[in-house]
C-alpha positions in Angstrom: 66.7 -11.9 -16.2 64.4 -14.6 -14.8 60.9 -13.9 -13.7 62.1 -14.4 -10.1 64.7 -11.7 -10.4 62.1 -9.3 -11.9 59.8 -10.0 -9.0 62.6 -9.4 -6.5 63.7 -6.2 -8.2 60.0 -5.0 -8.2 59.6 -5.7 -4.5 62.8 -3.8 -3.9 61.5 -0.8 -5.8 58.3 -0.7 -3.8 60.2 -1.0 -0.5 62.5 1.8 -1.6 59.6 4.0 -2.6 57.9 3.3 0.7 61.0 4.4 2.6 61.5 7.5 0.5 57.9 8.7 0.7 57.9 8.5 4.5 61.3 10.3 4.9 61.8 13.9 5.5 64.2 14.5 2.6 63.5 17.3 0.2 61.3 16.5 -2.9 64.3 17.0 -5.2 66.4 14.4 -3.4 63.4 12.0 -3.3 62.9 12.5 -7.1 66.5 11.7 -7.9 66.3 8.5 -5.7 63.0 7.4 -7.2 64.0 8.0 -10.8 66.6 5.3 -10.6 63.9 2.9 -9.3 61.2 3.7 -12.0 59.6 5.7 -9.2 56.5 7.0 -11.0 55.3 3.6 -11.9 56.0 2.4 -8.4 54.0 5.2 -6.8 51.2 4.6 -9.3 51.0 0.9 -8.5 51.2 1.4 -4.8 48.6 4.1 -4.8 46.3 1.8 -6.8 47.0 -1.0 -4.4 46.0 1.2 -1.4 42.7 2.1 -3.1 41.9 -1.5 -3.8 42.0 -2.2 -0.1 40.0 0.9 0.7 42.9 3.0 2.1 42.1 6.1 0.0 44.0 8.6 2.1 47.2 6.5 1.6 46.5 6.3 -2.1 45.9 10.0 -2.3 49.2 10.6 -0.6 51.1 8.6 -3.2 49.3 10.2 -6.1 50.0 13.7 -4.6 53.7 12.8 -4.4 53.7 11.3 -7.9 52.1 14.5 -9.4 54.7 16.7 -7.7 57.2 14.7 -9.8 55.2 14.6 -13.0 52.2 17.0 -12.9 50.8 15.9 -16.3 50.6 12.2 -15.4 47.1 11.5 -16.6 46.6 8.1 -15.0 47.5 9.6 -11.6 45.2 12.6 -12.2 42.3 10.2 -13.0 43.0 8.0 -10.0 43.2 11.0 -7.7 40.0 12.5 -9.1 38.3 9.2 -8.3 39.6 9.3 -4.8 38.3 12.8 -4.4 34.9 11.6 -5.5 35.0 8.8 -2.9 35.9 11.4 -0.2 33.2 13.7 -1.4 35.7 16.4 -2.4 33.9 17.2 -5.6 35.5 20.6 -6.3 39.0 19.0 -6.2 37.8 16.2 -8.4 36.5 18.7 -11.0 39.9 20.4 -11.1 41.6 17.1 -11.9 39.1 16.2 -14.6 39.5 19.7 -16.1 43.3 19.2 -16.2 42.9 15.7 -17.9 40.5 17.0 -20.6 42.7 20.0 -21.4 45.6 17.6 -22.0 43.5 14.9 -23.8 40.0 16.0 -25.0 39.4 12.4 -26.2 39.5 10.9 -22.8 36.1 9.3 -22.6 36.3 8.2 -18.9 37.1 11.8 -17.8 34.1 13.3 -19.7 31.7 10.8 -18.2 33.0 10.9 -14.7 33.1 14.7 -14.8 29.5 14.7 -15.9 28.6 12.5 -12.9 30.4 14.9 -10.5 28.5 17.9 -12.0 25.2 16.1 -11.3 26.2 16.4 -7.6 26.2 20.2 -8.0 22.8 20.0 -10.0 24.6 21.3 -13.1 22.6 18.9 -15.2 22.8 20.9 -18.5 26.7 21.0 -18.3 26.7 17.3 -17.3 24.6 16.5 -20.4 27.1 18.3 -22.6 30.0 16.3 -21.1 28.1 13.0 -21.5 27.3 13.7 -25.1 31.1 14.3 -25.7 31.8 10.9 -24.2 29.1 9.3 -26.3 30.5 10.9 -29.5 34.0 9.5 -28.6 32.5 6.1 -28.0 30.5 6.1 -31.2 33.4 7.4 -33.3 36.0 4.8 -32.3 34.4 2.1 -30.2 37.0 -0.5 -30.9 40.1 1.7 -30.3 38.9 4.0 -27.5 41.0 3.0 -24.5 40.8 4.5 -21.0 43.9 6.0 -19.5 44.4 3.2 -17.1 42.3 0.2 -16.5 44.3 -0.7 -13.4 42.9 2.3 -11.4 40.3 1.1 -8.9 36.8 2.1 -10.0 35.2 1.9 -6.5 35.7 5.6 -6.2 33.4 6.7 -9.0 31.7 5.3 -12.1 32.8 1.8 -13.3 35.3 1.8 -16.2 33.3 3.5 -18.7 31.1 1.8 -21.2 28.0 2.6 -23.2 26.0 1.5 -20.1 27.7 4.0 -17.9 27.3 6.8 -20.4 23.6 5.9 -20.8 23.2 5.9 -17.0 24.7 9.4 -16.5 22.9 10.8 -19.5 19.6 9.4 -18.2 20.1 11.0 -14.8 21.0 14.3 -16.3 17.9 14.3 -18.5 15.8 13.3 -15.5 17.2 16.3 -13.5 16.3 18.6 -16.5 12.7 17.2 -16.4 13.1 15.5 -19.8 11.7 12.2 -18.5 10.6 10.6 -21.7 14.2 10.9 -23.0 15.5 9.7 -19.7 13.3 6.6 -20.0 14.9 5.7 -23.3 18.2 5.5 -21.5 17.0 3.6 -18.5 15.0 1.1 -20.6 18.1 0.4 -22.7 20.2 -0.3 -19.5 17.5 -2.6 -18.0 17.0 -4.5 -21.3 20.6 -5.4 -21.1 20.5 -6.1 -17.3 17.0 -6.5 -15.7 18.6 -7.0 -12.3 20.1 -3.5 -12.2 18.2 -2.1 -9.2 19.8 1.3 -9.2 18.5 2.2 -12.6 15.3 0.4 -12.0 14.7 2.9 -9.2 15.6 5.8 -11.4 13.3 4.6 -14.2 10.5 4.4 -11.6 11.0 8.1 -10.8 10.6 9.1 -14.5 7.6 6.8 -14.9 6.0 8.5 -11.9 6.8 12.0 -13.2 5.2 11.2 -16.5 2.0 9.9 -14.9 2.7 6.3 -15.9 1.7 5.0 -12.5 0.9 1.4 -13.4 4.3 0.9 -14.9 5.9 2.6 -12.0 4.0 0.2 -9.6 5.5 -2.8 -11.5 9.0 -1.4 -10.9 8.2 -0.6 -7.2 6.8 -4.1 -6.6 10.1 -5.6 -7.8 12.2 -3.2 -5.7 10.1 -3.9 -2.6 10.5 -7.6 -3.0 14.3 -7.1 -3.1 14.2 -4.8 -0.1 11.0 -4.9 1.9 12.4 -2.7 4.7 13.0 0.4 2.6 10.4 3.0 3.7 10.9 5.3 0.8 9.8 2.6 -1.6 6.5 2.3 0.2 6.1 6.1 0.0 6.7 6.0 -3.7 4.2 3.1 -4.2 1.7 5.1 -2.1 2.2 8.1 -4.4 1.6 5.9 -7.5 -1.6 4.4 -6.1 -2.7 8.0 -5.1 -2.0 9.1 -8.7 -4.4 6.3 -9.8 -7.0 7.4 -7.3 -6.6 4.2 -5.3 -6.4 6.0 -2.0 -7.0 2.9 0.2 -4.0 1.2 -1.2 -2.0 4.4 -1.0 -2.9 4.7 2.7 -1.7 1.1 3.4 1.7 1.9 1.9 2.1 5.3 3.7 1.2 3.6 7.0 3.8 0.8 6.3 6.5 3.4 5.6 5.7 5.1 8.9 6.0 1.8 10.7 9.4 1.2 9.1 10.7 4.7 10.0 8.6 6.4 12.7 11.1 9.3 12.9 10.0 10.6 9.4 7.0 12.8 10.2 6.6 13.4 6.4 5.5 9.8 6.0 2.8 10.3 8.6 1.6 13.5 7.0 1.0 11.6 3.7 -1.0 9.0 5.6 -3.0 11.6 7.4 -3.7 13.5 4.2 -5.0 10.3 2.6 -7.3 9.5 5.6 -8.7 13.0 5.1 -9.2 12.4 1.4 -11.1 9.3 2.2 -13.3 11.2 4.7 -12.2 8.9 7.5 -12.0 11.8 9.8 -12.1 10.0 13.2 -9.2 7.8 12.1 -7.4 10.8 10.7 -7.7 12.6 14.1 -6.4 9.6 16.0 -3.5 9.1 13.5 -2.5 12.8 13.7 -2.7 12.8 17.5 -0.2 9.8 17.6 2.1 11.5 15.1 2.1 14.8 17.0 3.6 13.0 20.0 6.8 12.8 17.9 6.6 16.4 16.6 4.1 18.4 18.7 4.4 21.6 16.6 4.2 20.2 13.1 1.9 22.7 11.4 0.9 20.3 8.6 -0.4 17.6 11.0 -2.1 20.3 13.1 -3.9 21.6 10.0 -5.0 18.2 8.8 -6.3 17.3 12.3 -8.0 20.7 12.6 -9.7 20.2 9.2 -11.0 16.8 10.3 -12.4 18.3 13.5 -14.2 20.8 11.3 -15.7 18.1 9.2 -17.0 16.3 12.3 -18.4 19.5 13.8 -15.9 19.6 16.7 -15.3 23.3 16.3 -13.6 23.9 19.7 -10.9 21.3 18.9 -10.5 22.7 15.4 -10.1 26.2 16.9 -7.4 25.0 19.2 -5.4 23.3 16.4 -5.5 26.3 14.1 -4.5 28.5 17.0 -1.4 26.3 17.4 -0.7 26.6 13.7 -0.6 30.4 14.0 1.8 30.1 16.9 4.2 28.2 14.7 3.4 30.0 11.4 1.9 33.4 12.1 1.1 34.1 8.5 -0.5 30.8 7.6 -3.4 31.7 5.3 -5.5 28.6 5.9 -5.3 29.0 9.7 -6.2 32.7 9.4 -9.2 32.0 7.2 -10.5 29.3 9.5 -10.1 31.3 12.6 -11.9 34.3 11.1 -14.9 32.0 10.2 -15.1 30.0 13.4 -16.3 33.0 15.6 -19.6 32.6 13.6 -19.9 29.2 15.2 -18.2 29.2 18.6 -18.3 32.1 21.0 -15.7 32.7 23.8 -17.4 32.6 27.2 -15.1 33.6 30.1 -12.1 32.4 28.2 -13.7 29.0 27.4 -14.9 28.3 23.9 -18.5 27.1 24.1 -19.8 24.5 21.6 -22.8 25.3 19.4 -24.7 23.0 17.1 -23.9 22.8 13.4 -25.6 25.6 11.5 -25.7 27.0 8.0 -22.8 29.2 8.9 -20.5 26.2 9.1 -21.3 25.2 5.5 -20.9 28.8 4.3 -17.4 28.8 5.8 -16.4 25.9 3.6 -15.1 27.4 0.3 -16.5 25.1 -2.3 -19.8 23.3 -3.0 -18.0 20.0 -3.4 -16.4 20.3 0.1 -19.8 21.2 1.6 -21.3 18.1 0.0 -18.4 16.0 1.5 -19.3 17.4 4.9 -22.9 16.5 4.5 -22.1 13.0 3.3 -19.7 12.5 6.2 -22.4 13.6 8.7 -24.9 11.3 6.9 -27.0 14.2 5.7 -27.6 12.5 2.4 -30.6 14.4 1.2 -28.8 17.7 1.8 -25.8 16.4 -0.1 -28.1 15.3 -3.0 -29.3 18.9 -3.4 -25.7 20.1 -3.6 -24.7 17.4 -6.1 -27.7 18.4 -8.2 -26.4 22.0 -8.3 -22.9 20.8 -9.1 -24.2 18.6 -12.0 -26.1 21.6 -13.4 -22.9 23.6 -13.3 -20.9 20.9 -15.0 -22.9 17.9 -16.4 -19.7 16.2 -17.6 -18.0 15.6 -14.3 -18.0 11.8 -13.8 -17.0 12.0 -10.1 -20.0 14.2 -9.2 -22.3 11.6 -10.7 -20.5 8.9 -8.8 -20.8 10.8 -5.5 -24.5 11.5 -6.1 -25.0 7.8 -6.9 -23.4 7.0 -3.5 -25.8 9.4 -1.8 -28.7 7.7 -3.5 -27.3 4.3 -2.4 -27.2 5.4 1.3 -30.9 6.5 0.9 -31.7 3.0 -0.5 -32.7 4.6 -3.8 -30.9 1.8 -5.8 -32.3 2.6 -9.2 -31.3 6.2 -9.0 -27.9 5.1 -7.7 -27.4 2.7 -10.5 -28.4 5.4 -13.1 -25.8 7.8 -11.8 -23.1 5.2 -11.8 -24.0 4.3 -15.4 -23.8 8.0 -16.4 -20.5 8.5 -14.6 -19.0 5.5 -16.4 -20.3 6.7 -19.8 -18.2 9.8 -19.1 -15.2 7.9 -17.7 -15.5 4.2 -18.6 -12.4 3.1 -16.7 -12.9 5.1 -13.5 -11.9 2.4 -11.1 -13.6 3.8 -8.0 -17.0 4.2 -9.7 -16.7 0.8 -11.4 -16.2 -0.8 -7.9 -19.2 1.1 -6.6 -21.4 -0.2 -9.4 -20.1 -3.7 -9.2 -20.8 -3.7 -5.4 -24.3 -2.4 -6.0 -25.1 -4.9 -8.7 -23.9 -7.7 -6.4 -26.2 -6.4 -3.7 -29.1 -6.4 -6.2 -28.1 -10.0 -7.1 -27.5 -9.0 -10.7 -24.4 -11.2 -10.7 -23.8 -11.4 -14.5 -23.5 -7.6 -14.7 -21.5 -7.4 -11.6 -19.1 -10.0 -12.9 -18.6 -7.9 -16.1 -17.5 -4.9 -14.0 -15.2 -7.0 -11.9 -13.7 -8.5 -15.1 -12.9 -5.0 -16.3 -11.4 -4.0 -12.9 -9.2 -7.1 -12.8 -8.0 -6.2 -16.3 -7.4 -2.6 -15.4 -5.4 -3.6 -12.3 -3.6 -6.4 -14.2 -4.8 -9.0 -11.8 -2.7 -7.4 -9.0 -5.5 -6.1 -6.8 -6.5 -8.5 -4.1 -9.8 -6.9 -3.3 -10.9 -7.1 -7.0 -10.0 -10.8 -7.2 -11.8 -11.6 -4.0 -15.0 -9.8 -4.9 -15.0 -11.3 -8.4 -14.5 -14.7 -6.8 -17.5 -14.1 -4.5 -19.7 -13.1 -7.5 -18.5 -16.2 -9.4 -19.4 -18.4 -6.4 -22.9 -16.8 -6.4 -23.2 -17.7 -10.1 -22.4 -21.4 -9.1 -19.0 -21.1 -10.8 -17.2 -22.5 -7.9 -14.0 -23.6 -9.7 -13.6 -20.2 -11.3 -14.2 -18.6 -7.9 -11.4 -20.8 -6.5 -9.1 -19.6 -9.3 -9.6 -16.0 -8.2 -9.1 -16.8 -4.5 -6.0 -18.7 -5.3 -4.7 -15.7 -7.3 -5.4 -13.4 -4.4 -3.5 -15.7 -2.0 -0.6 -15.9 -4.5 -0.3 -12.1 -4.0 -0.7 -12.3 -0.2 -0.8 -15.8 1.3 -2.0 -14.5 4.7 -5.0 -12.5 3.5 -7.8 -13.5 5.8 -10.7 -12.6 3.5 -9.2 -14.6 0.7 -8.6 -17.6 3.0 -12.1 -17.5 4.5 -13.7 -17.2 1.1 -11.7 -20.1 -0.3 -12.6 -22.1 2.8 -16.3 -21.4 2.1 -16.1 -22.6 -1.5 -14.2 -25.8 -0.6 -16.8 -26.4 2.2 -19.6 -26.0 -0.3 -17.8 -28.5 -2.6 -17.5 -30.9 0.4 -13.7 -30.5 0.4 -13.6 -30.3 4.1 -10.0 -31.1 4.7 -8.9 -28.3 2.3 -11.3 -26.0 4.0 -9.9 -26.8 7.4 -6.4 -26.0 6.1 -7.5 -22.5 5.2 -9.3 -22.0 8.5 -6.2 -23.2 10.4 -4.1 -20.6 8.4 -6.5 -17.9 9.8 -6.2 -19.3 13.3 -2.4 -19.4 13.0 -2.5 -15.6 12.6 -5.2 -15.1 15.3 -5.8 -18.1 17.6 -8.6 -16.1 19.3 -10.6 -15.6 16.1 -14.0 -16.9 17.4 -15.7 -16.9 14.0 -12.9 -19.1 12.6 -13.2 -21.4 15.6 -16.9 -21.9 14.9 -16.3 -22.6 11.2 -13.6 -25.1 12.1 -15.9 -26.8 14.6 -18.6 -27.2 12.0 -16.1 -28.6 9.5 -14.9 -31.1 12.0 -18.5 -32.2 12.5 -18.8 -32.9 8.8 -15.8 -35.2 9.2 -17.3 -37.0 12.2 -14.7 -35.6 14.6 -17.3 -34.5 17.2 -15.1 -34.4 20.3 -12.6 -32.1 18.6 -15.5 -30.0 17.3 -17.0 -29.5 20.7 -13.7 -28.4 22.2 -13.1 -25.9 19.5 -16.7 -24.5 19.6 -16.7 -24.2 23.4 -13.5 -22.1 23.1 -15.4 -19.8 20.6 -18.3 -19.5 23.1 -15.8 -18.4 25.8 -14.5 -15.7 23.5 -18.0 -14.5 22.5 -19.0 -14.4 26.1 -15.9 -12.4 27.1 -16.7 -9.8 24.4 -20.4 -9.6 25.5 -19.4 -8.8 29.0 -18.2 -5.4 27.7 -20.8 -5.1 24.9 -23.9 -7.0 26.0 -26.1 -5.7 23.2 -23.8 -6.5 20.3 -26.1 -8.1 17.9 -23.6 -9.9 15.7 -21.8 -11.5 18.6 -25.1 -12.6 20.2 -26.1 -14.2 16.9 -22.8 -16.0 16.4 -22.8 -17.3 20.0 -26.3 -18.6 19.5 -25.2 -20.5 16.4 -22.2 -21.9 18.3 -24.6 -23.1 21.1 -26.8 -24.6 18.5 -23.9 -26.6 17.0 -23.2 -28.3 20.3 -26.8 -28.9 21.1 -27.0 -26.2 23.8 -30.3 -25.1 22.4 -31.8 -23.5 25.5 -28.8 -21.2 25.7 -29.1 -20.5 22.0 -32.8 -19.5 22.3 -31.9 -17.2 25.2 -29.4 -15.3 23.0 -31.8 -15.2 20.1 -34.6 -13.8 22.3 -32.3 -11.0 23.5 -31.3 -10.3 19.9 -34.9 -10.3 18.7 -35.7 -7.7 21.4 -33.1 -5.5 19.7 -33.9 -6.5 16.1 -37.5 -7.7 16.0 -37.8 -8.5 12.3 -34.3 -9.8 11.4 -34.9 -12.9 9.0 -31.7 -14.8 9.8 -32.3 -14.4 13.6 -36.0 -15.5 13.3 -35.0 -18.4 11.1 -32.3 -19.7 13.5 -34.7 -19.3 16.5 -37.4 -21.2 14.7 -35.0 -24.0 13.9 -33.7 -24.1 17.4 -37.2 -24.1 18.9 -38.1 -27.0 16.6 -35.1 -29.0 17.9 -36.4 -28.4 21.4 -39.8 -29.7 20.2 -41.4 -26.3 20.9 -43.2 -26.6 17.6 -45.9 -24.0 18.1 -43.3 -21.3 18.9 -41.2 -22.4 16.0 -44.3 -22.2 13.7 -44.8 -18.6 14.8 -41.3 -17.6 13.6 -41.7 -19.5 10.3 -45.2 -18.0 9.6 -43.8 -14.5 10.2 -41.0 -15.2 7.8 -43.3 -16.7 5.2 -45.7 -13.7 5.3 -42.9 -11.2 5.1 -41.3 -12.9 2.1 -44.0 -15.1 0.3 -41.7 -15.9 -2.6 -39.0 -17.5 -0.4 -39.7 -21.2 -0.8 -37.4 -22.2 2.1 -39.5 -20.3 4.6 -42.6 -22.0 3.1 -41.0 -25.4 3.5 -40.1 -24.8 7.1 -43.6 -23.7 7.9 -45.3 -26.7 6.1 -43.0 -29.2 7.8 -43.7 -27.7 11.2 -47.5 -27.8 10.6 -47.1 -31.4 9.5 -45.4 -32.3 12.7 -48.1 -30.6 14.8 -50.8 -32.5 12.8 -49.2 -35.9 13.2 -49.4 -38.4 15.9 -46.7 -38.1 18.6 -44.8 -41.1 17.2 -45.0 -39.9 13.6 -44.3 -36.4 14.7 -41.2 -37.4 16.6 -39.9 -39.4 13.6 -40.7 -36.6 11.1 -39.3 -34.0 13.4 -36.1 -35.9 13.8 -35.8 -36.3 10.1 -36.4 -32.7 9.4 -34.2 -31.6 12.2 -31.3 -33.6 10.7 -32.0 -32.0 7.3 -32.3 -28.5 8.7 -29.4 -28.4 11.2 -27.2 -30.6 9.2 -27.1 -28.3 6.2 -23.8 -26.6 5.6 -23.3 -23.0 6.5 -24.2 -20.5 3.9 -21.4 -18.9 1.9 -21.6 -15.6 3.7 -21.5 -17.1 7.2 -18.2 -18.8 6.5 -16.5 -15.5 5.8 -14.6 -14.4 8.9 
């Protein structure tokens, strides 16, 4: 028989089988007809073909018909079991797998697939037994072990089984049993063979998180988020990992991003609200909870979080209202009951309206722990009271690094920098790699201009965060710049922008370094990147205007700076006493030689801040440009007396005196020269940061 004749006969068999299977003849008659046409094989092939095109119900119909003819046909049983899995009929699938394994206990595919089905029922211990049977079969005869039929479509369940499939199912079973270290062995082996396997990358991440290996978990999550940046659950998981590391700011950003991607999941918003509360950002926490409660007005978790924040801020009437709502939803909620029994000590009903009273000692007594009371005091800026509580806590437990860190922060707010630094040092002697306290000490050392020591702390933080923390890279870059290590600073800012090319702080710092190195074109590129994100960023417009002046492009500079002045003026209409905006508008006026307007702004600002050195310095320089030398001298003399060691102040003072003592011609010449020197100097590093 030729191949053509075989093909024609095969097609005839399939056609015959199709007709018979759709007829209403008795099964016995169908059986006799199909036997002559090799009917079992035909039904098996046709059922398989249906599955390959996704017509599982049709395939199931053929396999049902086949198994009525030959009930122990193992390929058909396996194929039908897989269809049942696809159709989520797991009980039916288990029955078929049981039948297969009772007939052939060496069928590896059936053991592994049955294990996967048992995982759907959370029968992890039984699944593990099944997978170990499959593994023993694979190890005993890897070369000869053959599945029942490799022609059956595997879309319905696990792929045709291999060591990888066995490892995957075993890893998942171990994970469900809480045996995460063993599960990691399986997932690591799979990912070593195929690093792009995202399913098992995700499962490995779960076990890493459960075992407290948050840094490794973050690496997996970063990869997964790059592949699917719209999956909200990944941001929640990354937030949990950061939270486990105590990096609550980063956790918060991820929780908020998850809520933005899926606003219907109130659970995401609860995590963000809880984190805001942990950070003692209670005003923001209240605003966030209020927005989230629009979606779910009776969510008891959000009501409790908001109520607790109201308590911390001393807004007891609002707190009372929220905890009353909690009891309406959950009448036996212990926290709500406890708060509402304490609040009558603070607020008293008057004609049905709760009257507000001032914070008293009763408030603190209602807070269950000393550490919470201290947090309330810190949040309400009662730093001296907080210090006394931290002293008590340290006496109770002199080995708690976080308490020393918190007391150091209280000292910092009281400007007791030596005490603050001593406490940070003690905390880090107890926990050398406590990231939050390392950052506090590094920031304090930077403020004290002890840049070498600050750099050492930032080096350690960059190492701990594996150079993946933008804030650490930016702050180390700033310290390196202050140490005159501009190229090293650029390396850090470049690394930060590699992680997030739109980070405004990194862009503005890099622009400042390039400006200081006279790389004006590169600096303008970074400022333009900022303006692309926010065309109305007035600070960036001023910076660009000054850079354009350095390049001699004065007309462009004036246009840009005038736009900045408009924006500053718009803001000052609603906030006329905003000191920072007044100062920045004065500098902008100064850059375009509108010195009268600049002095007017600076006079207003000095009325608000009479002894601010930057403001007095700018006014003195602007008055000098206006040839109002005596008034300029008054400002420079005040600065020189307040800081006798500042040689710049002394230089400005002496130059002004020299002008006043000179003849008019000589004075004009000298004044012009000094004006050029003074005003033409580049912006300071900090003033370039937007």
